[in-house]
N, C-alpha and C positions, 0 to 999 in steps of 0.2 A: 735389734736392742742396742749392739755395738755403734752401728752404722748412725742410728739416732743420737746417740751421745754424742758423739765425736763431733756429728755435724752441728748440734745445737749449741756446743761450747765453742767451735770454731766462729759459728755466726755471730754468737753473743760476742765474743773476743772482737770480731772485725767492727761491730757497732759499737763497742765500748771505747774504741780509739777515738771516734767522733766525740763521745761524751767526755773522755780525759782531757782531749785538747782543748774543747770549747770551756770544760770547767777551769783548766788552768789559766785560760786566757781572758776569759770572763772576769774572773776574780783578781786579775793582774798579778797572779803569783809567779808568772815568768811571761817572757816575751817569746815570739813565734820562732826567732832565730835561735835562741838558746834551747826553745823546746825541740827544734828538728835536730839540732846537733846532740843533744842527749837520747833522743829517740833512736837516731841511726847509730849512735856509739852502743846503747843496751842492746840494741837488737843485735848487732855484730857480735857482741860479747855471747849474748844466748846463743845464737845459732851457731856460733863459733864452737860453743861447748858441747852442742848437740852434733855438729858434724864429727868432730873428733869421737864420739862414741858411735856413732853411725859407721863410720871409716874402719873403727876397730871391730864391728861387729861384721862387717862386710868381709873383712880380710880374714876373720876368725871361720867364718863360715866356709870360705874358698879353701881355706887350710885343711879344714875337717872334712870337707868334700873329698879333695884332692888324695888326702892319706887313706881313705876308704874305696875310692874308686879312681880309674884310669882310663876309662871310657870317653868315646867322643861327646857325650852329653856333658861331662865333665869341663870338657877343653871349651865347650860351647857356654857353660856357666861362668868359668873364669874370663872368659873374652867380654861377656856381659858386664861382670864386675869390674872389670878394668876400664870398661867405658864408661861405668856410671860414676867410679872414681875420678875419671879425667872430667867430668862434667864441672866446671868451675865458673859458670856465668860468663858474663862479657862487660868489657867497659861501656857499651852504648846502653845495655841494661840499667848498668849501676847509674848512668846519668838519668836516664828515665826515672828511677827509683829515686833520685835526689831531686828531681824537678816535682814529683809528686808529693814528696814528702815536705818540702819548703811551701809549695803552694798550699798544700792542705792546711798548715799551720798559719799561714798568711791569712787565709780566707776566715777562719774560725774566728778572728778578731771581731768581723762584722755579722757573721752569720749563725743562726741559731743551729742546734744541733742535728734537727731532723732535715731543714732546709739544705744544709751542707751536704748531709747524707745522700739526700736525693738527688741535688745536683750532680755530685760524683759519680753516683750510681749511673745516671743518664748518660753522663758525658763518657763513661767506660764503655756502656752497652753501644753508645751511636759510634763510637770510634771503631769498634770491633766489627759492627755489622757494616759500616762505611769501608772497611779495610775488605771485608768479604765481597762488596760489591765491586771494588775497585780490582780485585782478583777473578772478575768475572762470575761470581758466585750466581746462580740462578735463584731468584726470588718468586713465589708464588703472589698471585695477585691479592691474598689475604696479607701476606707478607709486606707487600707494599704500603697496603692500607695501614697496617700496624706501625710502620717506619714511620708514616706521615703522621699518625696521631701522637707519637711518641714525641717527632720534632716540635709538634703543636703544642703539647703539654710542657717540653722543655723551654720553648719561648715564653710561654705563660708563665712560667716559674721564674725564669731569668728577668722579667720586666721589673724594674724599681717599683717598690711598694714598700708598705711598712713592714713585711716581713723580711723584705731585702733592702735594708736601709742604704747599702751600697753597692751599686753595680760593679765596682770594681772586685769587691768581695766575691760576688757571684761568678764573675769573670775568671777569677783566680783559681776557684775551685773548679770550675769547668777546664781550665788548664791543668790542673792537678789529675782530673779524671782522664783527660785525652793521654798525659804521660803514663798513667797506670793502664790505659788501655794500649798502648804501643807496648808497653814492659809485658803485659799478659799475651799479646800477639806473639812476640819475638820469643816468650817463654814456651810456647807450645813445643818448641823443637827440642828441648833440654830433656835429656834422660832421665835425670833426678831432679825435680822441682825443688825439693827440699835444700839439696846441695848448692844448686845453682843460685836460689834466693839468699842464702847462707854467705857464700863467696860475693854477690853482688851487695850486700851489706857491708861486708868487710872492705869491697872496693870503693864503697861510697865514702868510706873514712877520708880518702885522699883530699875530699872537698871541705873538710872541716877548718883547715886554715883560712881558707878564703872566706868562710862563713862567720868566722870569728873576727873579721874585720869589721863587721857591722855589729855582731854579737856581743863584743867586748865592752861596748858602750852602754848595756844593759845590764850589766852585772849586779849592779849595786840595787837593782828591784827584784833580783831573783830572791823567792823563798824556798825554804825547805819543802813545803807543799808543792811547789812547782816543780821542783827536781823529782820529787816523788812519783808526781804524776806522769811526767815524761819518761822517767826509767819504766814504769809499770807500763805505758803504751808502747815502748821499745820492746823490752825483754818479754812481757807477758802476753799482752793482747795482741802485740805483732808477731815476736818470734815464737813463742808457745801457740798461738793461734793458727800460724801458717802449719806446724807440725800436725795438730788436731785435723786440719783440713785435708793435709796429703794423707792422714790415715783414713780419713773418710771416704775420699775419691774415689778409691778402688772399689767401694762397696756401694757406690751409688752408681746409677746409670747416668748417661749424659744429661738426659733432660731433666732428670731428677737435680742434679747437681746445679743446672743453671736456674732452674725454678726456686728452689729453696734460698737461692741468694737475693731474690725478691724480698725476703724478709728482713734484709739488713737495714735499708733506710725505716721501715717500719719499725724495727727495734730501738734503732737510734732515736727516732722521733719521740716514742713512749718513754726511753730512758732519760730524753732532755725534759719532757713534761714531769716525770717523778722526782728527778734529782735536781734539776736545776729550775723549775717552776716556770718552764718555758710553755707557752701556749700553742695550740695547733690551730692555725689561720683557715679560714675556708679555702684560700688560694692554694695551701700546702696541700690540702686534702682534695681538692680538686685535680690538682698537678699529680697527685701520688696515685689517685686511681686511674688517670689518662695515661701515665707514663709505665707504670708497673702493669697495667691491665694490656697495654699495647706490646710491652716486651713479652708478657707471659704469651700472648697470641703468637708473637715471632717465634719464639722457643718452641712451642709446641708444634709450630707447621714446619720446623726445620727438617730438611731432608738429613739422612744418615750421613751422607758424606760432606756435609759442611764441616766447619771447624769444630773441634773438640771442646765443648762448653765445659767440660770437667777440669780442665786444664786452667781455667780463668778464676782467679780470685777477685770478686769484687770488694775491693778494700773500703773502709769507711774509717 
């Protein structure tokens, strides 16, 4: 029950990111540049506060264990805690985070909620699968077929149509997905995903002065609604959403963690229909079935020694 609760909350939070961004930009409540700035800033503040409490709890647990024990296991535990506390992300991961967030916002100027989420999801998965192939990961025949179908579905979705009025928007969202895929690949090596993500958000604040060069010209058009939506996206659906996911991950099997993320584009699409009166086109439905079905087949046929799917967050 606990795993189910945290998983559902996390998936809804990730899908809501797409909804909030599209809602803010569709109604001209804020521009994508200022939305990105506020999202990164509020996410850094939220995760920074959580990291402070997390650090205090780890240090308190270490001190308590040391006061009652002085054996070899305690020394190992202290060393493990020290390693976790030393995990502070990296500048390259922060760059990937910024590229993801900025392209995400820019793309939703033109894309519907569900279409954007599906392109993002597909780009993330294809990036990670492509990296696995580059690393000489052995794929089964069924996995190669699934990958081919996923690529076909992705190309079909990206083709200009009434649901994708701007190829630039689709391409920008694909770049966002590639950036998040790189972020996820590099993040697999971190000891504490929560701390690493928090510090990466904090590092990302360095680029805000550069984003302001463009953003400052749009200040006159920002409304309080746009500010609120951006802050919620950064602090709650991103910051707290990550926390919920990191709590759920240890309670899920690797395959379960990968499969449940297939729900994110679907939740985002349904949210767009319910809250923004968007329509589900036949193209989107076909592409969703092909892409999500292909990824599902690929994941279910993954060998145990392949990359750890539970470490991957498919954002939206």
